[in-house]
VEXDO-867339 format. One record per residue: residue in three letters; x, y, z of N, C-alpha, C in turn; residue number from 0. Coordinates in pm, whole numbers, plus 50000, padded with zeros to 5 digits. Example, Ala and Ser with C-alpha at 12.3 -4.5 7.8 and 13.67 -1.06 7.14 Angstrom:
BEGIN
R/res/n.xx/n.yy/n.zz/ca.xx/ca.yy/ca.zz/c.xx/c.yy/c.zz/n
R/ALA/51319/49431/50780/51230/49550/50780/51320/49670/50780/0
R/SER/51285/49775/50708/51367/49894/50714/51290/50003/50787/1
This chain:
BEGIN
R/res/n.xx/n.yy/n.zz/ca.xx/ca.yy/ca.zz/c.xx/c.yy/c.zz/n
R/UNK/47130/14147/69008/47154/14008/68963/47210/14006/68818/0
R/UNK/47300/13912/68795/47351/13898/68659/47256/13817/68576/1
R/UNK/47263/13826/68445/47173/13753/68357/47219/13604/68351/2
R/UNK/47344/13578/68369/47398/13441/68363/47461/13402/68495/3
R/UNK/47413/13295/68553/47472/13250/68678/47588/13154/68646/4
R/UNK/47703/13184/68698/47820/13103/68676/47848/13013/68799/5
R/UNK/47918/12905/68776/47962/12815/68882/48100/12856/68927/6
R/UNK/48110/12923/69040/48238/12979/69090/48281/12908/69218/7
R/UNK/48410/12903/69234/48469/12851/69360/48541/12961/69432/8
R/UNK/48550/12955/69568/48626/13047/69641/48689/12975/69759/9
R/UNK/48827/12984/69766/48900/12918/69869/48978/13026/69952/10
R/UNK/48950/13028/70082/49021/13127/70169/48923/13234/70213/11
R/UNK/48846/13209/70312/48741/13303/70366/48784/13375/70490/12
R/UNK/48883/13454/70478/48931/13529/70595/48877/13671/70589/13
R/UNK/48951/13764/70648/48912/13908/70660/48875/13964/70521/14
R/UNK/48952/13928/70422/48934/13979/70284/48846/13884/70202/15
R/UNK/48869/13759/70216/48796/13667/70130/48647/13657/70153/16
R/UNK/48608/13667/70283/48463/13658/70309/48379/13765/70240/17
R/UNK/48418/13894/70252/48332/13992/70180/48343/13979/70024/18
R/UNK/48468/13944/69980/48482/13930/69836/48392/13816/69780/19
R/UNK/48386/13708/69852/48302/13595/69811/48153/13636/69817/20
R/UNK/48126/13725/69920/47986/13772/69936/47939/13853/69817/21
R/UNK/48027/13927/69756/47989/14006/69640/47952/13915/69521/22
R/UNK/48023/13807/69507/47997/13711/69398/47860/13650/69418/23
R/UNK/47833/13613/69544/47700/13555/69576/47587/13654/69549/24
R/UNK/47610/13779/69589/47500/13882/69574/47467/13907/69427/25
R/UNK/47566/13879/69342/47544/13899/69197/47468/13779/69137/26
R/UNK/47436/13681/69218/47352/13572/69166/47429/13450/69117/27
R/UNK/47560/13443/69144/47639/13325/69099/47631/13215/69202/28
R/UNK/47642/13090/69152/47658/12975/69240/47801/12980/69295/29
R/UNK/47815/12951/69423/47944/12963/69485/47974/12839/69571/30
R/UNK/48086/12775/69536/48134/12656/69616/48260/12698/69687/31
R/UNK/48254/12678/69820/48358/12736/69908/48434/12638/69993/32
R/UNK/48558/12670/70029/48639/12588/70121/48725/12686/70192/33
R/UNK/48750/12661/70324/48842/12748/70400/48887/12673/70525/34
R/UNK/49010/12709/70564/49069/12655/70686/49087/12767/70785/35
R/UNK/49047/12753/70911/49003/12626/70977/48858/12594/70953/36
R/UNK/48779/12693/70920/48634/12665/70900/48576/12765/70802/37
R/UNK/48459/12735/70752/48386/12821/70662/48293/12909/70743/38
R/UNK/48303/13045/70736/48213/13128/70815/48066/13100/70787/39
R/UNK/47982/13098/70893/47844/13065/70880/47775/13165/70786/40
R/UNK/47819/13294/70791/47754/13395/70711/47762/13365/70562/41
R/UNK/47862/13299/70514/47881/13268/70377/47784/13159/70336/42
R/UNK/47771/13057/70420/47681/12945/70387/47529/12999/70392/43
R/UNK/47503/13082/70496/47369/13138/70510/47333/13224/70388/44
R/UNK/47433/13283/70326/47411/13369/70212/47383/13284/70080/45
R/UNK/47410/13152/70094/47377/13071/69979/47491/12988/69916/46
R/UNK/47610/13000/69977/47726/12925/69925/47713/12780/69963/47
R/UNK/47777/12692/69884/47781/12550/69914/47915/12516/69976/48
R/UNK/47916/12459/70094/48042/12423/70162/48102/12297/70097/49
R/UNK/48233/12299/70081/48305/12181/70022/48413/12138/70124/50
R/UNK/48443/12010/70118/48543/11955/70211/48689/11975/70171/51
R/UNK/48709/12013/70049/48847/12031/69994/48854/12119/69876/52
R/UNK/48977/12162/69845/49000/12236/69722/48963/12150/69597/53
R/UNK/48992/12023/69599/48958/11927/69497/48810/11934/69463/54
R/UNK/48725/11930/69575/48582/11930/69551/48536/12065/69493/55
R/UNK/48592/12172/69538/48561/12304/69483/48587/12305/69330/56
R/UNK/48708/12255/69296/48751/12255/69153/48661/12166/69066/57
R/UNK/48617/12056/69124/48525/11965/69051/48393/12029/69020/58
R/UNK/48344/12113/69111/48209/12167/69093/48207/12307/69024/59
R/UNK/48314/12381/69033/48320/12519/68982/48401/12522/68851/60
R/UNK/48367/12626/68772/48440/12647/68643/48554/12754/68659/61
R/UNK/48531/12847/68751/48633/12944/68783/48657/12945/68935/62
R/UNK/48781/12923/68974/48811/12899/69115/48904/13016/69165/63
R/UNK/48854/13091/69264/48931/13202/69320/49000/13150/69447/64
R/UNK/49122/13201/69467/49202/13165/69583/49245/13292/69656/65
R/UNK/49226/13297/69789/49263/13411/69866/49315/13372/69999/66
R/UNK/49446/13335/69998/49509/13283/70121/49635/13366/70153/67
R/UNK/49699/13350/70269/49803/13444/70314/49933/13453/70237/68
R/UNK/49989/13332/70201/50132/13334/70153/50155/13227/70051/69
R/UNK/50272/13230/69993/50314/13142/69884/50293/12994/69921/70
R/UNK/50344/12945/70036/50322/12806/70070/50181/12770/70080/71
R/UNK/50095/12861/70127/49947/12832/70138/49886/12810/69998/72
R/UNK/49926/12894/69903/49879/12879/69763/49920/12746/69706/73
R/UNK/50053/12714/69730/50104/12584/69680/50023/12467/69739/74
R/UNK/49992/12476/69864/49916/12369/69929/49773/12361/69875/75
R/UNK/49704/12478/69859/49572/12485/69807/49564/12424/69666/76
R/UNK/49663/12454/69584/49661/12411/69449/49708/12265/69427/77
R/UNK/49816/12227/69497/49884/12104/69458/49894/11999/69562/78
R/UNK/49829/12014/69678/49826/11900/69776/49745/11794/69723/79
R/UNK/49741/11680/69796/49671/11557/69750/49521/11585/69721/80
R/UNK/49458/11665/69799/49316/11703/69773/49301/11846/69734/81
R/UNK/49404/11892/69659/49401/12039/69621/49334/12060/69491/82
R/UNK/49328/12184/69453/49250/12229/69334/49293/12152/69209/83
R/UNK/49422/12136/69189/49475/12072/69064/49415/11931/69048/84
R/UNK/49397/11861/69162/49338/11727/69157/49195/11718/69107/85
R/UNK/49123/11833/69112/48987/11837/69074/48955/11908/68946/86
R/UNK/49061/11960/68882/49046/12039/68758/49018/11950/68639/87
R/UNK/48943/11998/68545/48930/11937/68414/48956/12048/68314/88
R/UNK/48982/12008/68189/49026/12102/68088/48923/12216/68069/89
R/UNK/48976/12337/68053/48888/12455/68025/48855/12536/68144/90
R/UNK/48887/12486/68265/48861/12564/68386/48966/12673/68410/91
R/UNK/48937/12765/68500/49025/12876/68527/49050/12888/68676/92
R/UNK/49177/12912/68706/49221/12935/68847/49265/13081/68855/93
R/UNK/49212/13152/68958/49243/13296/68980/49295/13313/69117/94
R/UNK/49427/13333/69131/49487/13348/69265/49492/13496/69294/95
R/UNK/49417/13535/69398/49411/13672/69442/49491/13699/69565/96
R/UNK/49568/13602/69611/49662/13614/69724/49776/13705/69677/97
R/UNK/49859/13747/69776/49974/13823/69750/50097/13738/69775/98
R/UNK/50164/13690/69673/50265/13588/69688/50384/13618/69593/99
R/UNK/50480/13528/69588/50602/13541/69511/50571/13547/69361/100
R/UNK/50620/13649/69287/50602/13652/69145/50670/13530/69074/101
R/UNK/50785/13493/69127/50857/13381/69064/50782/13248/69079/102
R/UNK/50736/13224/69200/50657/13098/69220/50524/13105/69150/103
R/UNK/50468/13223/69130/50344/13237/69056/50363/13187/68911/104
R/UNK/50475/13218/68850/50496/13176/68716/50504/13018/68710/105
R/UNK/50565/12959/68809/50569/12814/68812/50430/12754/68837/106
R/UNK/50350/12812/68922/50219/12762/68949/50132/12772/68822/107
R/UNK/50145/12882/68750/50068/12902/68623/50101/12799/68523/108
R/UNK/50231/12765/68515/50279/12668/68417/50215/12532/68445/109
R/UNK/50213/12494/68572/50155/12361/68610/50006/12354/68583/110
R/UNK/49936/12465/68610/49793/12468/68583/49767/12469/68432/111
R/UNK/49845/12539/68357/49835/12542/68209/49856/12407/68149/112
R/UNK/49944/12329/68211/49979/12193/68161/49860/12096/68179/113
R/UNK/49764/12134/68268/49644/12055/68285/49535/12098/68185/114
R/UNK/49567/12194/68095/49468/12239/68008/49371/12346/68056/115
R/UNK/49420/12415/68165/49341/12516/68234/49410/12649/68232/116
R/UNK/49334/12757/68256/49387/12896/68253/49423/12940/68395/117
R/UNK/49514/13039/68404/49555/13089/68531/49578/13243/68525/118
R/UNK/49522/13305/68624/49545/13447/68639/49603/13472/68784/119
R/UNK/49700/13554/68796/49737/13607/68932/49673/13748/68941/120
R/UNK/49603/13770/69048/49524/13892/69061/49523/13946/69202/121
R/UNK/49638/13980/69258/49643/14033/69396/49572/14167/69402/122
R/UNK/49529/14199/69529/49447/14316/69550/49514/14415/69646/123
R/UNK/49466/14539/69639/49503/14639/69740/49378/14710/69780/124
R/UNK/49370/14751/69908/49255/14820/69954/49209/14775/70091/125
R/UNK/49264/14662/70134/49235/14621/70274/49096/14574/70294/126
R/UNK/49058/14555/70422/48927/14510/70461/48820/14603/70416/127
R/UNK/48845/14735/70423/48746/14832/70383/48715/14820/70231/128
R/UNK/48825/14806/70156/48806/14789/70011/48733/14659/69970/129
R/UNK/48759/14555/70047/48698/14424/70022/48544/14434/70056/130
R/UNK/48511/14499/70168/48372/14507/70204/48296/14605/70112/131
R/UNK/48359/14709/70062/48298/14809/69975/48305/14774/69827/132
R/UNK/48374/14667/69793/48396/14630/69650/48468/14739/69578/133
R/UNK/48569/14795/69642/48649/14903/69583/48795/14872/69575/134
R/UNK/48827/14743/69576/48965/14697/69566/49031/14734/69438/135
R/UNK/49162/14762/69441/49241/14773/69321/49289/14626/69291/136
R/UNK/49278/14584/69169/49310/14447/69134/49413/14453/69022/137
R/UNK/49530/14394/69050/49643/14392/68958/49661/14250/68895/138
R/UNK/49640/14239/68769/49625/14108/68707/49742/14073/68612/139
R/UNK/49787/13948/68624/49881/13894/68533/49824/13768/68467/140
R/UNK/49841/13763/68331/49788/13646/68259/49753/13682/68115/141
R/UNK/49685/13585/68048/49648/13602/67912/49530/13703/67896/142
R/UNK/49536/13786/67793/49441/13895/67777/49299/13844/67756/143
R/UNK/49285/13728/67680/49152/13675/67663/49088/13617/67788/144
R/UNK/49173/13561/67872/49129/13505/67999/49086/13617/68092/145
R/UNK/49168/13719/68091/49137/13841/68171/49005/13901/68130/146
R/UNK/48981/13913/67999/48853/13967/67951/48734/13887/67997/147
R/UNK/48754/13754/68002/48640/13664/68045/48614/13676/68191/148
R/UNK/48722/13697/68275/48700/13705/68418/48671/13844/68466/149
R/UNK/48705/13946/68388/48690/14086/68429/48554/14121/68491/150
R/UNK/48441/14077/68434/48310/14113/68493/48300/14066/68638/151
R/UNK/48373/13958/68676/48371/13907/68813/48461/13993/68899/152
R/UNK/48574/14035/68845/48660/14131/68917/48585/14255/68943/153
R/UNK/48500/14301/68855/48423/14427/68871/48324/14421/68987/154
R/UNK/48287/14301/69025/48198/14283/69142/48276/14299/69273/155
R/UNK/48409/14293/69266/48488/14299/69388/48574/14429/69395/156
R/UNK/48599/14489/69280/48693/14608/69283/48653/14714/69180/157
R/UNK/48731/14822/69182/48704/14934/69091/48818/14957/68992/158
R/UNK/48945/14956/69044/49064/14985/68956/49118/14845/68922/159
R/UNK/49089/14801/68803/49123/14666/68758/49215/14679/68636/160
R/UNK/49341/14635/68647/49440/14653/68545/49505/14519/68509/161
R/UNK/49507/14488/68377/49593/14378/68327/49733/14434/68314/162
R/UNK/49819/14394/68401/49962/14444/68400/50043/14378/68292/163
R/UNK/50027/14248/68273/50111/14182/68173/50083/14029/68191/164
R/UNK/50187/13949/68172/50176/13804/68178/50174/13752/68320/165
R/UNK/50164/13622/68336/50158/13561/68469/50286/13602/68553/166
R/UNK/50258/13648/68673/50364/13692/68763/50367/13846/68767/167
R/UNK/50318/13915/68660/50327/14058/68660/50228/14126/68756/168
R/UNK/50118/14059/68776/50022/14110/68880/50084/14105/69016/169
R/UNK/50152/13999/69048/50222/13992/69178/50338/14093/69189/170
R/UNK/50408/14113/69076/50514/14217/69084/50451/14354/69115/171
R/UNK/50343/14384/69054/50273/14513/69076/50231/14521/69225/172
R/UNK/50187/14413/69280/50146/14415/69423/50260/14437/69513/173
R/UNK/50376/14376/69482/50496/14396/69565/50535/14546/69561/174
R/UNK/50528/14601/69443/50560/14748/69425/50461/14828/69506/175
R/UNK/50340/14790/69505/50237/14860/69583/50272/14857/69732/176
R/UNK/50318/14740/69781/50342/14726/69924/50470/14804/69967/177
R/UNK/50563/14822/69874/50674/14906/69903/50631/15050/69926/178
R/UNK/50547/15098/69834/50496/15234/69844/50416/15256/69977/179
R/UNK/50325/15163/70003/50245/15173/70124/50334/15175/70251/180
R/UNK/50433/15083/70259/50512/15078/70377/50595/15208/70399/181
R/UNK/50656/15258/70290/50730/15381/70303/50641/15499/70333/182
R/UNK/50519/15498/70281/50428/15608/70314/50391/15601/70462/183
R/UNK/50362/15481/70516/50332/15470/70657/50447/15524/70743/184
R/UNK/50564/15484/70702/50687/15533/70777/50693/15686/70771/185
R/UNK/50672/15744/70654/50682/15888/70645/50576/15962/70721/186
R/UNK/50453/15918/70717/50348/15968/70797/50375/15957/70949/187
R/UNK/50424/15840/70987/50457/15820/71125/50562/15918/71171/188
R/UNK/50670/15936/71095/50776/16027/71130/50720/16170/71142/189
R/UNK/50641/16208/71044/50589/16350/71040/50500/16378/71159/190
R/UNK/50407/16290/71190/50315/16315/71303/50392/16306/71435/191
R/UNK/50488/16215/71447/50569/16210/71566/50650/16336/71588/192
R/UNK/50712/16387/71477/50785/16511/71478/50691/16626/71526/193
R/UNK/50573/16634/71469/50480/16740/71499/50448/16735/71643/194
R/UNK/50407/16619/71694/50363/16604/71832/50477/16636/71929/195
R/UNK/50596/16586/71901/50709/16611/71989/50745/16760/71996/196
R/UNK/50722/16826/71886/50746/16972/71882/50640/17058/71951/197
R/UNK/50534/16994/71992/50432/17057/72072/50303/17096/71993/198
R/UNK/50300/17060/71864/50183/17091/71781/50080/16982/71802/199
R/UNK/49955/17016/71770/49845/16914/71775/49857/16826/71656/200
R/UNK/49887/16700/71669/49903/16616/71546/49777/16607/71464/201
R/UNK/49660/16608/71529/49536/16609/71451/49520/16725/71362/202
R/UNK/49558/16844/71413/49548/16963/71337/49655/16969/71229/203
R/UNK/49775/16915/71260/49880/16910/71153/49830/16817/71043/204
R/UNK/49775/16702/71074/49720/16611/70973/49622/16682/70888/205
R/UNK/49531/16756/70952/49424/16829/70879/49486/16928/70785/206
R/UNK/49589/16996/70829/49654/17096/70740/49722/17031/70623/207
R/UNK/49786/16921/70650/49861/16842/70542/49768/16785/70439/208
R/UNK/49650/16752/70482/49553/16688/70388/49515/16775/70271/209
R/UNK/49541/16909/70287/49504/16997/70177/49620/17030/70086/210
R/UNK/49735/16969/70109/49858/17006/70032/49915/16889/69959/211
R/UNK/50042/16907/69912/50106/16807/69825/50142/16681/69907/212
R/UNK/50141/16691/70039/50172/16573/70122/50047/16485/70145/213
R/UNK/49938/16529/70095/49811/16452/70110/49822/16313/70049/214
R/UNK/49772/16214/70114/49770/16075/70062/49660/15995/70140/215
R/UNK/49629/15882/70081/49539/15790/70145/49591/15742/70277/216
R/UNK/49725/15718/70280/49786/15673/70406/49776/15790/70513/217
R/UNK/49797/15911/70480/49782/16022/70577/49637/16029/70622/218
R/UNK/49550/16010/70529/49402/16025/70558/49357/15915/70657/219
R/UNK/49387/15784/70617/49338/15670/70695/49425/15633/70808/220
R/UNK/49551/15608/70778/49645/15559/70878/49697/15674/70967/221
R/UNK/49703/15792/70921/49738/15908/71009/49631/15918/71119/222
R/UNK/49506/15903/71083/49399/15907/71188/49413/15795/71283/223
R/UNK/49450/15676/71232/49470/15558/71325/49578/15586/71425/224
R/UNK/49689/15649/71376/49805/15678/71461/49764/15775/71573/225
R/UNK/49683/15872/71538/49642/15975/71633/49543/15918/71737/226
R/UNK/49447/15835/71684/49343/15782/71769/49385/15652/71836/227
R/UNK/49504/15595/71797/49556/15472/71857/49459/15357/71832/228
R/UNK/49409/15349/71707/49322/15238/71673/49393/15144/71582/229
R/UNK/49462/15042/71643/49552/14955/71567/49493/14816/71549/230
R/UNK/49362/14797/71566/49308/14667/71528/49321/14653/71377/231
R/UNK/49354/14526/71332/49384/14517/71189/49266/14525/71099/232
R/UNK/49277/14609/71003/49264/14597/70866/49369/14510/70796/233
R/UNK/49497/14540/70804/49601/14464/70739/49714/14441/70844/234
R/UNK/49736/14311/70872/49828/14287/70979/49972/14305/70944/235
R/UNK/50051/14350/71049/50195/14372/71028/50259/14245/70973/236
R/UNK/50222/14129/71020/50291/14003/70977/50271/13983/70826/237
R/UNK/50157/14026/70771/50134/14011/70629/50216/14114/70547/238
R/UNK/50235/14235/70602/50316/14330/70532/50462/14288/70545/239
R/UNK/50502/14226/70657/50634/14168/70662/50661/14070/70554/240
R/UNK/50563/13985/70532/50570/13885/70424/50591/13947/70285/241
R/UNK/50510/14055/70262/50519/14126/70134/50656/14193/70110/242
R/UNK/50710/14258/70218/50838/14326/70204/50952/14224/70192/243
R/UNK/50933/14106/70255/51029/13998/70233/51037/13957/70087/244
R/UNK/50917/13949/70024/50911/13924/69878/50991/14034/69804/245
R/UNK/50971/14156/69840/51037/14270/69778/51187/14259/69788/246
R/UNK/51231/14232/69909/51377/14228/69934/51444/14112/69879/247
R/UNK/51379/13996/69884/51439/13874/69830/51450/13880/69678/248
R/UNK/51337/13929/69614/51339/13942/69467/51438/14054/69423/249
R/UNK/51450/14156/69505/51550/14263/69472/51687/14208/69474/250
R/UNK/51715/14125/69572/51852/14058/69578/51877/13980/69446/251
R/UNK/51772/13904/69407/51788/13822/69283/51806/13908/69165/252
R/UNK/51752/14031/69166/51769/14120/69046/51887/14214/69058/253
R/UNK/51963/14205/69168/52076/14288/69191/52041/14431/69225/254
R/UNK/51928/14447/69294/51879/14585/69328/51902/14612/69476/255
R/UNK/51923/14739/69515/51924/14776/69654/51794/14853/69675/256
R/UNK/51722/14816/69782/51599/14890/69822/51615/14931/69967/257
R/UNK/51699/15034/69987/51739/15069/70128/51626/15110/70218/258
R/UNK/51532/15189/70171/51421/15234/70254/51320/15124/70282/259
R/UNK/51307/15035/70187/51218/14917/70204/51279/14833/70318/260
R/UNK/51410/14817/70321/51472/14742/70432/51451/14811/70565/261
R/UNK/51460/14940/70565/51431/15016/70690/51291/14991/70737/262
R/UNK/51193/15000/70650/51051/14976/70687/51035/14836/70741/263
R/UNK/51102/14739/70677/51094/14603/70728/51147/14594/70868/264
R/UNK/51261/14658/70894/51315/14653/71033/51227/14714/71137/265
R/UNK/51152/14820/71097/51055/14880/71190/50940/14781/71213/266
R/UNK/50894/14713/71113/50792/14609/71126/50848/14502/71221/267
R/UNK/50967/14459/71199/51034/14354/71285/51031/14401/71433/268
R/UNK/51065/14526/71455/51068/14582/71589/50929/14572/71655/269
R/UNK/50825/14605/71576/50686/14589/71625/50658/14444/71661/270
R/UNK/50695/14354/71567/50668/14210/71596/50739/14170/71724/271
R/UNK/50857/14215/71749/50934/14179/71869/50866/14228/71998/272
R/UNK/50779/14328/71980/50707/14380/72094/50563/14324/72099/273
R/UNK/50541/14210/72031/50410/14146/72031/50314/14195/71930/274
R/UNK/50363/14266/71833/50269/14337/71740/50247/14273/71599/275
R/UNK/50275/14147/71590/50251/14085/71459/50114/14098/71403/276
R/UNK/50014/14099/71496/49878/14106/71450/49820/14251/71460/277
R/UNK/49905/14349/71495/49866/14491/71488/49840/14530/71342/278
R/UNK/49756/14631/71322/49746/14689/71188/49879/14750/71153/279
R/UNK/49908/14747/71020/50037/14794/70974/50066/14945/71001/280
R/UNK/49962/15022/71025/49983/15159/71069/50052/15170/71201/281
R/UNK/50053/15063/71277/50120/15058/71405/50273/15054/71387/282
R/UNK/50323/15057/71274/50468/15077/71254/50515/15200/71326/283
R/UNK/50424/15294/71347/50463/15417/71417/50506/15385/71564/284
R/UNK/50461/15275/71619/50496/15241/71752/50648/15212/71765/285
R/UNK/50709/15161/71660/50853/15140/71663/50923/15272/71661/286
R/UNK/50877/15368/71580/50931/15502/71581/50916/15567/71715/287
R/UNK/50801/15549/71781/50783/15604/71911/50874/15547/72017/288
R/UNK/50901/15419/72009/50998/15360/72100/51132/15421/72085/289
R/UNK/51174/15443/71965/51307/15509/71937/51311/15651/71997/290
R/UNK/51193/15720/71992/51187/15857/72038/51153/15866/72186/291
R/UNK/51109/15757/72250/51066/15758/72387/50953/15864/72401/292
R/UNK/50866/15868/72299/50756/15962/72300/50645/15908/72212/293
R/UNK/50522/15925/72252/50406/15881/72173/50326/15998/72121/294
R/UNK/50274/15982/71998/50183/16078/71942/50060/16083/72033/295
R/UNK/50018/16205/72067/49913/16217/72159/49956/16256/72303/296
R/UNK/50086/16223/72325/50142/16262/72454/50176/16412/72454/297
R/UNK/50163/16475/72567/50196/16616/72582/50349/16636/72576/298
R/UNK/50396/16719/72487/50544/16746/72483/50581/16829/72611/299
R/UNK/50696/16788/72662/50744/16861/72784/50826/16988/72742/300
């Protein structure tokens, strides 16, 4: 338990948000929550107070966390008629932990600042497992003094917590993270598919690679998913598509070419076309398997 109980808000109680909110509750803080389509019973049973709108959350809490899927959702949570902004008073803090556009984030921060309130963008990496285990990496953009004030709350939800820079820089770091993750999934998928098609045991190949320079968290976790065919989401393909769209659209605005990011997006698009929008993003390998007419785990002829 913490020595001081704070009045906190949490909006967006999905796969990630529910365990994150739970960690704040377990630390002894008051928690006011709102979520669409509904608030999970487990959160209320754990002691959270259900609210009918973001406005009500903002009226009751001093620091409001937001964890929703995409840029338009954040805009709606913050600035709709009964949104957070309508319930804010001077001195409160909004912390957006969603993964959204860095450009729009700067605009959102400016609007909140104009109300006399502080704003941090603090997207996370680590998926459902990291959210449940409070081991998320948290990439933060905003004022250093505001970060210092909120950091003890971040430490209840994550382990690797970094102030990257000003508003929008946290989101930029998350986009960079998603580029690396997507390309690593693609590389692991190609490698295990190659090994399996050549007649080697992909599980043994993965085991061998885990001890060398090719070792990675993606090989460890998602390589096992590819071999065992366990594609229930941790992190859905449709969400990674959204993140790579941010990467590619912002790259165009910056005059950058991200050729391998574009390839990874096309592989995700192929999965989505086969009904896989809700598959775990490790299922990108299924698109590679379609191209090869061969599945990992299948016996090579």
